[in-house]
Backbone as CSV, one residue per row, in Angstrom:
resi,resn,N_x,N_y,N_z,CA_x,CA_y,CA_z,C_x,C_y,C_z
1,MET,0.617,-1.384,-0.232,0.273,-0.187,0.015,0.964,1.027,-0.298
2,GLY,1.826,1.145,0.827,2.731,2.379,0.822,3.662,2.686,-0.158
3,GLN,3.962,1.824,-1.218,4.558,2.105,-2.368,4.421,3.495,-3.120
4,GLN,5.678,3.998,-2.947,5.628,5.607,-3.443,4.498,6.526,-3.095
5,LEU,4.036,6.450,-1.808,3.159,6.987,-0.983,3.785,7.697,-0.007
6,SER,3.382,8.995,0.656,3.614,9.425,2.074,3.178,8.306,2.722
7,THR,3.481,8.142,4.055,2.953,7.468,5.202,1.205,7.841,5.675
8,LYS,1.166,9.031,5.324,-0.454,9.799,5.809,-1.173,9.153,4.646
9,ALA,-0.783,9.150,3.393,-1.637,8.755,2.460,-1.929,7.321,2.647
10,ALA,-0.562,6.577,2.445,-0.798,5.160,2.577,-1.871,4.682,3.859
11,ASN,-1.619,5.274,4.965,-2.640,4.878,6.124,-4.221,5.322,5.664
12,THR,-4.678,6.182,5.019,-5.466,7.002,4.939,-6.591,5.722,3.916
13,LEU,-5.531,5.124,2.655,-5.825,4.273,2.007,-6.563,2.876,2.466
14,TRP,-5.554,2.475,3.678,-5.333,1.297,4.268,-6.853,1.604,4.935
15,GLN,-6.906,2.197,5.719,-8.170,2.701,6.657,-9.631,2.655,5.615
16,ARG,-9.674,3.256,4.635,-10.688,2.946,3.357,-10.921,1.662,3.242
17,LEU,-9.936,0.811,2.857,-10.101,-0.510,2.313,-10.222,-1.370,3.585
18,ASN,-10.019,-1.223,4.630,-10.274,-1.934,6.127,-11.459,-1.584,6.124
19,GLN,-12.272,-0.514,6.243,-13.755,-0.290,6.465,-14.528,-0.801,5.228
20,HIS,-13.904,-1.023,4.333,-14.876,-1.491,3.018,-14.855,-3.040,3.283
21,THR,-13.448,-3.818,3.325,-13.664,-5.430,3.341,-12.792,-5.890,4.395
22,PRO,-12.664,-7.197,4.549,-11.867,-7.566,5.655,-10.397,-7.804,4.582
23,ILE,-9.167,-7.511,5.386,-8.188,-7.551,4.342,-7.531,-9.016,4.865
24,THR,-8.105,-9.739,3.814,-7.661,-11.152,3.788,-7.429,-11.367,2.134
25,ALA,-6.445,-12.036,1.701,-6.372,-12.578,0.402,-7.542,-12.833,-0.603
26,GLN,-8.494,-13.567,0.416,-9.734,-14.272,-0.411,-10.873,-12.617,-0.568
27,ALA,-10.995,-12.331,0.271,-11.925,-11.044,0.243,-11.577,-9.869,-0.783
28,LEU,-10.182,-9.833,-0.640,-9.585,-8.393,-1.398,-9.481,-8.977,-3.199
29,GLN,-9.229,-10.494,-3.116,-9.537,-10.975,-4.513,-10.824,-11.142,-5.152
30,GLN,-11.689,-11.156,-4.205,-13.145,-10.753,-4.871,-13.562,-9.540,-5.388
31,GLN,-13.173,-8.356,-4.517,-13.209,-7.074,-5.096,-12.998,-6.794,-6.311
32,PRO,-13.788,-6.214,-7.330,-13.516,-5.771,-8.341,-12.575,-4.521,-8.199
33,LEU,-11.729,-4.575,-9.591,-10.700,-3.401,-9.651,-11.164,-2.083,-9.418
34,THR,-12.653,-1.838,-10.026,-13.352,-0.678,-9.884,-13.483,0.019,-8.339
35,THR,-13.858,-1.332,-7.775,-14.016,-1.109,-6.415,-12.819,-0.361,-5.502
36,LEU,-11.667,-1.102,-5.682,-10.421,-0.571,-4.754,-10.232,0.652,-5.366
37,GLN,-10.271,1.032,-6.934,-9.775,2.266,-7.593,-10.940,3.393,-6.750
38,SER,-12.379,3.053,-6.636,-13.259,3.847,-5.860,-12.767,4.523,-4.423
39,LEU,-12.170,3.389,-3.881,-11.394,3.501,-2.636,-10.117,4.748,-2.749
40,GLY,-9.782,4.702,-3.456,-8.554,5.699,-4.044,-7.282,5.145,-4.392
41,LEU,-7.343,3.760,-4.655,-6.210,3.176,-4.942,-6.132,3.062,-6.709
42,SER,-5.039,3.479,-7.024,-4.443,3.462,-8.589,-4.849,2.219,-9.350
43,GLN,-5.069,2.130,-10.444,-5.310,1.068,-11.295,-4.181,0.104,-11.272
44,ARG,-3.105,0.611,-11.479,-1.863,-0.437,-11.105,-1.748,-1.055,-9.989
45,LYS,-2.380,-0.289,-8.741,-1.801,-0.774,-7.484,-3.133,-1.869,-7.107
46,SER,-4.208,-1.459,-7.591,-5.440,-2.497,-7.631,-4.984,-3.682,-8.324
47,GLN,-4.326,-3.897,-9.520,-3.935,-4.814,-10.173,-2.705,-5.775,-9.106
48,TYR,-1.726,-4.950,-8.532,-0.751,-5.587,-7.648,-1.444,-6.196,-6.535
49,ILE,-2.580,-5.600,-6.235,-2.910,-6.457,-5.150,-3.930,-7.554,-5.382
50,HIS,-4.458,-7.514,-6.532,-4.823,-8.764,-6.922,-4.071,-9.826,-7.228
51,ALA,-2.813,-9.350,-7.557,-1.892,-10.566,-8.182,-1.297,-11.177,-7.152
52,VAL,-1.181,-10.376,-5.725,-0.491,-10.674,-4.614,-1.389,-11.781,-4.226
53,CYS,-2.877,-11.137,-4.053,-3.800,-12.158,-3.280,-3.984,-13.535,-4.026
54,GLN,-3.888,-13.700,-5.649,-4.041,-14.451,-6.248,-2.837,-15.608,-5.932
55,TYR,-1.405,-15.052,-5.922,-0.362,-15.639,-5.371,-0.587,-16.570,-4.197
56,PHE,-0.949,-15.756,-2.923,-1.302,-16.285,-1.707,-1.911,-17.477,-2.091
57,LEU,-3.516,-17.204,-2.353,-4.325,-18.011,-2.598,-4.097,-19.154,-3.569
58,HIS,-3.186,-19.274,-4.233,-3.188,-20.510,-5.063,-2.031,-21.369,-4.550
59,ASN,-0.996,-20.655,-3.618,-0.111,-21.438,-2.707,-0.822,-21.738,-1.290
60,ASN,-1.932,-21.348,-1.249,-2.526,-21.707,0.047,-1.585,-21.100,1.158
61,ILE,-1.114,-19.989,1.038,-0.438,-19.401,2.144,-1.604,-18.414,2.914
62,THR,-1.659,-19.015,4.530,-2.540,-18.556,5.380,-1.981,-17.353,6.061
63,SER,-1.067,-17.641,6.424,-0.363,-16.824,7.321,1.038,-16.889,7.256
64,ALA,1.806,-15.914,7.915,3.192,-15.627,8.027,3.876,-16.709,8.172
65,HIS,3.419,-17.861,8.872,4.195,-18.961,9.433,4.944,-19.667,8.171
66,TYR,4.175,-19.373,6.866,4.677,-19.882,5.905,6.077,-19.274,5.620
67,PHE,6.503,-18.002,5.730,8.163,-17.467,5.578,8.813,-17.891,6.750
68,GLU,8.316,-18.606,7.990,9.012,-18.532,9.060,10.600,-19.487,8.909
69,GLN,10.469,-20.222,8.203,11.830,-21.087,7.957,12.571,-20.509,6.646
70,LYS,11.894,-19.642,6.038,13.142,-18.909,4.823,13.685,-17.881,5.323
71,SER,15.224,-17.756,4.616,16.076,-16.634,4.748,15.581,-15.643,4.577
72,ASP,15.890,-14.248,4.799,15.414,-12.815,4.274,15.485,-12.787,2.610
73,THR,16.826,-13.368,2.184,17.076,-13.619,0.969,15.976,-14.293,0.059
74,GLU,15.724,-15.616,0.687,14.596,-16.343,0.255,13.267,-15.760,-0.242
75,ILE,13.033,-14.758,0.774,11.529,-14.429,0.904,11.427,-13.244,0.098
76,ILE,12.782,-12.430,0.092,12.821,-11.149,-1.199,12.563,-11.787,-2.410
77,ASN,13.341,-12.906,-3.008,13.121,-13.406,-4.160,12.169,-13.963,-4.464
78,GLU,11.278,-14.756,-3.719,10.035,-15.062,-3.625,8.928,-14.077,-3.855
79,LEU,9.181,-13.186,-2.988,8.106,-11.744,-3.181,8.401,-11.261,-4.603
80,THR,9.718,-10.841,-4.912,9.877,-9.648,-5.999,9.549,-10.713,-7.207
81,SER,9.216,-11.909,-7.228,8.882,-12.639,-8.539,7.216,-12.374,-8.971
82,LEU,6.594,-11.945,-7.737,5.005,-11.640,-8.385,5.074,-9.859,-8.862
83,TYR,4.082,-9.854,-9.720,3.741,-8.594,-10.133,3.617,-7.508,-9.625
84,GLY,4.573,-6.492,-9.603,4.135,-5.105,-8.890,4.985,-5.193,-7.308
85,ILE,5.545,-6.367,-7.110,6.385,-6.349,-5.881,7.685,-6.310,-6.267
86,GLY,8.447,-5.368,-5.773,9.690,-4.883,-5.843,10.367,-5.101,-4.423
87,LYS,11.757,-5.014,-4.313,12.788,-5.394,-3.308,12.406,-4.578,-1.774
88,TRP,11.710,-3.317,-2.168,11.338,-2.200,-1.234,10.140,-2.785,-0.600
89,SER,8.966,-3.168,-1.237,7.856,-3.713,-0.701,8.548,-4.959,0.248
90,ALA,8.957,-5.878,-0.611,9.426,-7.209,0.314,10.354,-6.669,1.257
91,GLN,11.266,-6.038,1.440,11.816,-5.324,2.842,10.909,-5.072,3.755
92,MET,9.817,-4.039,3.432,8.717,-3.928,4.211,7.921,-4.823,5.017
93,PHE,7.781,-5.794,4.013,7.091,-6.851,4.640,7.798,-7.873,5.405
94,LEU,9.266,-7.677,5.506,10.194,-8.574,6.530,10.251,-7.564,7.699
95,ILE,10.314,-6.374,7.277,10.409,-5.145,8.664,8.920,-5.535,9.342
96,PHE,7.840,-5.253,8.927,6.606,-5.181,9.323,5.863,-6.104,9.715
97,THR,5.933,-7.173,8.819,5.201,-8.717,9.009,5.734,-9.403,9.572
98,LEU,6.966,-9.955,9.546,7.834,-11.031,9.741,8.676,-10.721,10.827
99,ALA,8.648,-9.188,11.547,9.801,-8.425,12.497,10.961,-9.001,12.323
100,ARG,11.604,-9.002,11.096,12.848,-9.588,11.089,13.830,-8.402,11.183
101,PRO,14.766,-8.664,12.393,15.520,-7.423,12.968,16.657,-7.099,12.136
102,ASN,17.229,-7.436,10.880,18.075,-7.046,10.338,18.081,-6.550,8.810
103,ILE,17.237,-5.912,8.612,16.775,-5.367,7.223,17.160,-4.042,7.236
104,LEU,17.838,-3.579,5.923,18.157,-2.287,5.682,17.414,-1.962,4.349
105,PRO,16.543,-1.335,4.386,16.016,-0.829,3.010,16.751,0.181,2.503
106,SER,17.765,0.042,1.948,19.082,1.300,1.308,18.380,2.014,0.136
107,ALA,17.268,1.660,-0.371,16.748,2.626,-1.427,15.441,3.375,-1.008
108,ASP,15.088,3.128,0.208,13.982,3.905,0.850,14.660,5.422,1.110
109,LEU,13.839,6.532,0.524,13.854,7.776,0.493,13.809,8.470,1.648
110,GLY,13.141,7.674,2.987,13.006,8.141,4.257,14.394,7.816,4.780
111,LEU,14.663,6.440,4.681,15.834,6.071,5.142,17.161,7.249,4.628
112,GLN,17.531,7.336,3.552,18.216,8.022,2.725,18.572,9.288,3.489
113,ARG,17.158,10.252,3.455,17.487,11.648,4.276,17.585,11.545,5.428
114,ALA,16.766,10.461,6.307,17.518,10.529,7.399,18.891,10.175,7.788
115,LEU,19.460,9.434,7.134,20.975,9.196,7.396,21.814,10.278,6.717
116,SER,21.395,10.989,5.916,21.885,12.230,5.435,22.042,13.203,6.673
117,GLN,20.779,13.403,7.094,20.394,14.609,8.076,21.168,14.043,9.335
118,ASN,21.167,13.120,10.178,21.696,12.439,11.090,23.220,12.133,11.279
119,TYR,23.910,11.923,10.010,25.248,11.702,9.941,25.763,12.746,8.927
120,GLN,25.266,14.258,8.712,25.854,15.047,8.255,26.600,14.628,7.238
121,HIS,26.348,13.861,6.052,26.810,13.665,4.889,25.647,14.075,3.807
122,GLU,26.340,13.977,2.251,25.194,14.196,1.201,24.563,12.770,1.373
123,ARG,23.562,12.863,0.396,22.896,11.517,-0.030,23.412,10.645,-0.476
124,LEU,23.631,9.316,0.192,24.549,8.196,-0.639,23.496,7.021,-1.205
125,THR,24.245,6.495,-2.144,23.608,5.634,-3.005,22.942,4.490,-2.403
126,PRO,22.257,3.676,-2.717,21.894,2.314,-1.976,22.986,1.360,-1.593
127,SER,23.979,1.266,-2.634,24.995,0.588,-2.249,26.213,1.169,-1.154
128,GLN,26.103,2.314,-1.339,27.144,2.990,-0.222,26.346,2.876,1.220
129,ILE,25.062,3.097,0.960,24.394,2.939,2.434,24.705,1.309,2.935
130,GLU,24.617,0.645,2.188,24.873,-0.673,2.461,26.112,-0.921,2.888
131,LYS,27.093,-0.321,2.053,28.870,-0.932,2.264,28.817,-0.185,4.124
132,ARG,28.412,1.163,4.087,28.470,1.958,5.418,28.058,1.618,6.505
133,TYR,26.759,1.097,6.388,25.787,1.204,7.581,25.158,-0.197,7.796
134,ILE,25.470,-1.219,6.849,25.482,-2.422,7.412,26.095,-3.056,8.824
135,PRO,27.482,-2.954,8.456,28.442,-3.356,9.565,28.108,-2.200,10.686
136,LEU,27.746,-1.387,10.846,27.401,-0.366,11.746,26.216,-0.855,12.486
137,PHE,25.035,-1.006,11.759,24.046,-1.646,12.566,23.494,-2.843,12.650
138,SER,24.252,-3.670,12.336,23.941,-5.201,11.992,24.083,-5.780,13.339
139,PRO,23.425,-6.701,14.103,22.537,-7.319,13.612,20.979,-6.898,13.399
140,TRP,21.019,-5.127,14.242,19.536,-4.345,14.233,19.215,-3.367,13.208
141,CYS,19.593,-3.906,11.944,19.495,-2.771,10.960,18.146,-2.202,10.773
142,SER,16.986,-3.255,10.945,15.725,-2.939,10.900,15.024,-1.810,12.058
143,VAL,15.819,-2.049,13.568,15.598,-1.308,14.535,16.468,-0.024,14.395
144,ALA,17.805,0.042,13.873,18.014,1.398,13.445,16.980,2.174,12.191
145,THR,16.729,1.509,11.539,15.766,1.705,10.249,14.579,2.457,10.727
146,TRP,14.299,1.852,11.926,12.867,2.500,12.569,13.061,3.825,13.249
147,TYR,14.202,3.986,13.852,14.493,5.170,14.734,15.257,6.030,13.549
148,LEU,15.512,6.211,12.882,15.906,6.881,11.762,14.711,7.088,11.147
149,TRP,14.035,6.845,10.741,12.691,7.087,9.990,11.984,8.150,11.258
150,GLN,11.827,7.530,12.491,11.218,8.518,13.699,11.992,9.805,13.746
151,SER,13.139,9.922,13.647,14.000,11.103,13.657,13.261,12.006,12.366
152,LEU,12.927,11.518,11.617,12.428,12.748,10.825,11.421,13.410,11.061
153,ASN,10.206,12.934,12.087,9.255,13.420,12.468,9.237,14.416,13.693
154,GLU,10.734,14.459,14.496,11.182,15.475,15.025,11.084,16.824,14.908
């Protein structure tokens, strides 16, 4: 939901959707694309939601337990094979759904901005961020990321 949207906009869309239908793969898959769009989702985002729901239903994935024994890399590879899911979305899933502790979403613009502000340097590329900050924050990159995001709200 949050791809290329502000947190506030994503939360608003999430609330609208949650008020309209249960947030389950089966319920979302049954919603016509036009209904999802009437709630404020773009046509493309509505298609992505349907594709993800179809994958979860087809593979009988009913809970996060499906992913428990998989590595972060395996999960990222599996999820990014789905239409509309990129590395950032897979990383957000790892952080917020699976509570994986060591994820550094280096392409996240908020994280890039927070690192630049808090460490007084120019904005770095994702590969520069990984090289510099994974060794510094590991094994708690997800926690460091959350605190860095929060620093932008001060």
